[in-house]
Structure formats: C-alpha cells, structure tokens
C-alpha positions as CSV (number, residue, x, y, z in Angstrom):
1,M,156.1,215.2,71.0
2,E,155.9,217.3,74.2
3,N,154.8,215.4,77.3
4,E,152.8,216.9,80.2
5,A,155.8,217.2,82.4
6,E,157.6,219.5,79.9
7,K,154.5,221.7,79.3
8,P,154.6,225.0,81.1
9,A,151.8,225.8,83.6
10,A,151.2,229.1,81.8
11,W,152.6,231.0,78.9
12,A,152.0,234.1,76.8
13,T,152.0,234.7,73.1
14,C,152.5,238.3,72.0
15,T,151.8,239.9,68.7
16,L,152.7,243.5,67.8
17,D,151.0,245.1,64.8
18,G,152.0,248.0,62.6
19,S,149.8,250.5,64.5
20,G,151.7,249.9,67.8
21,Q,149.0,247.6,69.3
22,I,150.2,244.6,71.1
23,T,147.9,241.6,71.7
24,I,148.9,239.3,74.6
25,Q,147.2,235.9,74.7
26,L,147.5,234.2,78.1
27,H,147.2,230.4,78.3
28,G,147.2,227.8,81.1
29,E,147.1,228.3,84.8
30,L,148.6,231.7,85.8
31,D,149.6,231.6,89.5
32,I,152.5,232.5,91.8
33,A,154.6,229.6,90.4
34,S,154.2,230.6,86.7
35,V,153.8,234.3,86.7
36,S,157.5,235.2,86.6
37,A,158.1,233.2,83.5
38,V,155.0,234.6,81.8
39,E,156.0,238.2,82.8
40,S,159.4,237.6,81.2
41,Q,157.8,236.4,78.0
42,I,155.6,239.6,77.9
43,A,158.5,241.9,78.8
44,S,160.6,240.7,75.9
45,S,157.8,241.5,73.5
46,L,156.3,244.6,75.0
47,P,157.5,247.9,73.6
48,V,158.5,250.6,76.0
49,A,155.1,252.3,75.9
50,P,152.7,250.6,73.5
51,A,149.8,252.7,72.3
52,R,147.3,250.0,72.8
53,C,147.4,246.6,74.5
54,V,144.7,243.9,74.2
55,V,145.0,241.0,76.7
56,D,143.0,237.9,75.6
57,L,142.3,235.6,78.5
58,A,140.4,233.0,76.5
59,G,143.1,230.4,76.9
60,L,143.5,231.0,80.6
61,T,142.0,228.3,82.8
62,F,143.0,229.8,86.2
63,M,144.4,233.0,87.6
64,D,145.3,233.9,91.2
65,S,146.1,237.3,92.6
66,S,149.7,237.2,91.2
67,G,148.1,237.1,87.7
68,I,145.9,240.1,88.5
69,A,149.0,241.9,89.7
70,L,150.6,241.1,86.4
71,L,147.7,242.6,84.5
72,I,148.1,245.8,86.6
73,R,151.8,246.0,85.8
74,V,151.0,245.5,82.0
75,A,148.3,248.2,82.3
76,N,150.7,250.6,83.9
77,R,153.0,250.3,80.9
78,C,150.3,250.9,78.3
79,T,148.5,254.0,77.1
80,D,145.3,252.0,76.6
81,I,144.4,248.5,77.7
82,D,141.5,246.1,77.1
83,V,141.1,242.7,78.7
84,H,139.0,240.3,76.7
85,N,137.4,236.8,77.2
86,P,138.0,236.3,81.0
87,A,136.5,233.2,82.6
88,D,133.5,234.0,84.8
89,N,135.5,233.7,88.0
90,V,138.2,236.0,86.7
91,R,135.7,238.5,85.6
92,Q,134.0,238.5,89.0
93,V,137.3,239.2,90.8
94,L,138.2,242.0,88.4
95,E,134.8,243.6,88.9
96,V,134.8,243.1,92.7
97,T,138.3,244.6,93.1
98,G,137.3,247.6,91.0
99,L,139.8,246.8,88.3
100,A,137.3,246.1,85.5
101,D,137.2,249.8,84.4
102,R,141.0,250.2,84.7
103,L,141.6,247.1,82.5
104,G,139.0,248.1,79.9
105,L,136.8,245.0,80.7
106,A,133.6,245.2,78.7
107,P,130.4,244.6,80.8
108,C,128.6,241.3,80.4
109,E,125.9,241.3,77.8
C-alpha cells in the first residue's frame, strides 16, 4: 500500500483515442514544485500536434500560476483544446486573465 509520503503532489493520466483526441486528467495540487513532473508525464503521452485535447481538472485540488502556464504550453501544441471541470477558484483565474476563451472553457450555467 502506498503511504502519503510516497504519493506525488500532482500527476496526470493521459488517454489517446483513435480520432487523435487526447484526454489529460490532472490530479492533486499542481504548483511550482510538481509542475515539472506533471509536464514530463504529459509530454511522453502527447502526440506532436494532437487534433484535439481535452483537459479535465476535476481531480485537481489546487493550481498556481505554474499550472496555468502548463495549460498554455499544452494549448500551444494542440489544434483545439477544451478545459473541463475546473474548481471555482481556477475558473475565476482563467476568466480574469482572459484565458477562458483560449482554453475552450465553457461558461458557467
């Protein structure tokens, strides 16, 4: 059994489907200390120029500006990107910075 000390602060799971869409699920606390390892996980799974990328933030409990920078770097490699399920505080930062449209963030309903 994995104990808390061995558990990474943040991690990504990536799934590529037959149409060229990659789904990236982010988990944990994505910050300056964990972003490098998460970016490495994503880079190893991300095709050169995926047609579509969906980033699911449902499992993310915290994200600082380094996490937002990571989202921008992922978006710059994709033809089309959509960010789903951000926590309210993350959504607010993406909207205030003007990144909501660039990241395909759907408006609140």
